[in-house]
N, C-alpha and C positions, 0 to 999 in steps of 0.2 A: 696147727697150721704154721705157727711161728717156728716150731721145731723143724718142720720140713723146709721152710725158707732158710733157716740157719744152716742146715746141712747142704742145701743147694749152693749157698754162698761160699761155704767152705770148700766146695768142689772146685772152685777157681783159685783157691789160695795155696801158697807154698806149704810144705810140711811143717815148717817152724811155726806157722800160724795155727795149724791144726793141732800142734802139740800144746801151744799156749792156751788155745780156746778149743776144748774138746768137743767133737761132734756128738749129737745125741745118738746117732747110729752110724758106725763105720761103714757097714754094708750099704746103707742108704747114700752115703757120700760117694761111694764107688759107682752106684747106679746113677746118681745125679751127674757125676763126671762123664759117664758114658753117654747119657742122654743129652746133656748140654753140649758135649763135644759134637755129636751128630747134628744137633740143631744149629750150632754155630757154623759148622761146615756148610750145611745146606743154605742157610740164610745169607752168609757172606758170599758164597759162590753165586747165588741168585743175584745179589746186589752187584757183584763184580761184573757178571756177564750182561746185566741190564745196562750198565754204563758202557760196556764194550760195544754192545749192539748200537747204542746211540752214536758212539764215535764211528763205528763201521758204516753206519748210514751216511754220515757226513763224508767219509772218505770215498764211498762208492759213488756218491753224487758228484764228487770231484774227479775221480779217476775211473769211473765205471766204463767209459768208452775204451780206455786203454786196457783194462782188465779183460774186457770181453774178447779182445783179440789174442789173449794169452791162452795157453793150455791149462789143464786142471792143476798140474804141478806148480806152475807159475802163480796161479790164483791162490793156491794153498799157501805158498810162501808169502805172498802179500798179506794174507790173513794173519799169519804168524807175526810178520813185521808190524802190522797195525796193532796187534795185541801187545807186543813188546813196547811199542810206542805208548800205548795206553797205560801200561803198568809203570814205565819209567818216568813219564812226565805228568802223572796224576798221583799225588801222594795218597789220596784216598784209595785208589785202585791198588797201590802197593800194600797198603795196610789191609785191605780186604783179601788180597791174595795170601798174605801171611796168616790172617785169622782163619781163612779157609783151610790152609794146610795144618795149622795148629789144631783146629777142630777135628780134623781127621786123626791126628796123632793122639789127641785126648780120647777120642772115641775108641780107637784101636787099643790104647793103653788100658782103658777100663774093661773093654770087652775081652781082650785076649790075655791080659796079665793081671787083671783086677787091681790096677795101679791108678792112683789119682795123679794126673799130670796137671800142674798148675798152669794158668794162663799167664803168658809173659807180661802183658800190660798190667795185670794185677800184681805180679811179682815186682815189677818196676815201681808201681805206686807204693807198695810197702817199703821198698828200699829208699825211695825218695822221702817218705815220711820219717823213716828211721834216721836218715841223714840229717834232715831238718831238725828233728828233736835232739840229736846228738850235738849239733852245732849250737842249738839254744842252751843245752846243758853246759857245754864248754864255755860259752859266753857268761853264763850265770855263775859258774864256779871259778872263773879266772881270777876275780879279785880275792877270793878266799885262798886260792892256791898260792898267792904271793905272800900270805901271812905265815911267818915261820912258827914252828911248833914251840911250845913252852916245855922245857925240860927241867925236872927237879929230882934230885936224889933224896930219898926219904931217910929218916933218922936211923933206921936199923941198919942201913948200909947195904942191904940185900935187895932193896926195891927201888924202882924209879917210877916217877909219874910223868907221863907225856900227854900234854893237851894239844889237840890239833883242830884246825878250822874245818878240815875235811875228814870224813870217815876213812878208816883203813880196813876195808872188808877182808883182806887176806890175813889180818892179824887174828889168828885163832890159837887155840891151845896147842895145836900140832906144829905151830911155827916156832922156830928158834930164831931169836933176834940178837944180832951182834951189836953191842954198843961199847965203844972204846976198848975193844979187845975182850970184853966179857960177854958171856952168853946169858940171855934172858928168855923168859916165856911169859905169855899173857896170863896174869892172875885174875883180873876182873876189868870190866869196863864201867865207867861212870859218866855222868852228865855234868859238864862244866858250864861256865858262863860264856856268853857270846864275846868275841867271835869264835873262841876255841871251845866248842861245845862237846867235842869227842875226847874223852879222857881215858887213857889206858894205864893201868897200874901193872908194871912188869916186875917179876921176881927173878932172882938169879936161878938159872937152870941148874938142877942137881947134877953132880958129877956122874958121868956114865950114861947120861940121857941119850937115847937113840934119836938121831937127827933125821926127821922126815922131810922137813922143808926149812930153808934158811934164808934170812934176809939181813943184810947189813944196814944199820940205821945210823944216820948222821944227825945229831941234835940240832945242828945249825942250818939244816936244809929246810926249804919251804915246805908247806904241807903238800902231800901227794896222795 
């Protein structure tokens, strides 16, 4: 049961979420997207037109005598005008109209193309959560980013030790690092003492090394 609910929930999520959190059954997610899309379209349409009927009853009570004197074309145009008024001046109606159309698109996407189309409100919720977490992370690391690296040349003259308050995830064995006009490569990583807990020992790159990636490093720059 939990596996079924998990796959149904993923049917509303963007592809990036389904990649990070794999469904139990890809085919079941497609079926769930198709079914929930149809259900979404039907429920939201019913809710939308239920509200429209309530508004229409009020407008007919007010303008009924005038409309009765018009022809069918005039009456039809007034029904359209009342519907536009309902959608434009009632935020819930506008949302329901969108969700109805989205449900149709999700239903047809799953039925005709076997494609899972995410729901926009869910996508926006994930983006908002990602933005908030990113800002929290930035505020957390801001004091550490201001701490300059510790730079030390080792006794053999071919190695340097760099201690940083922040990790350097792109410093891998395939990266060539330029320091004071010399080329180095990462030999190993160590754990240092706070606040500079990320320690990288670099050795001089051998002559003729094929450069796959390059980064210029300034020992006096703050951690990054």
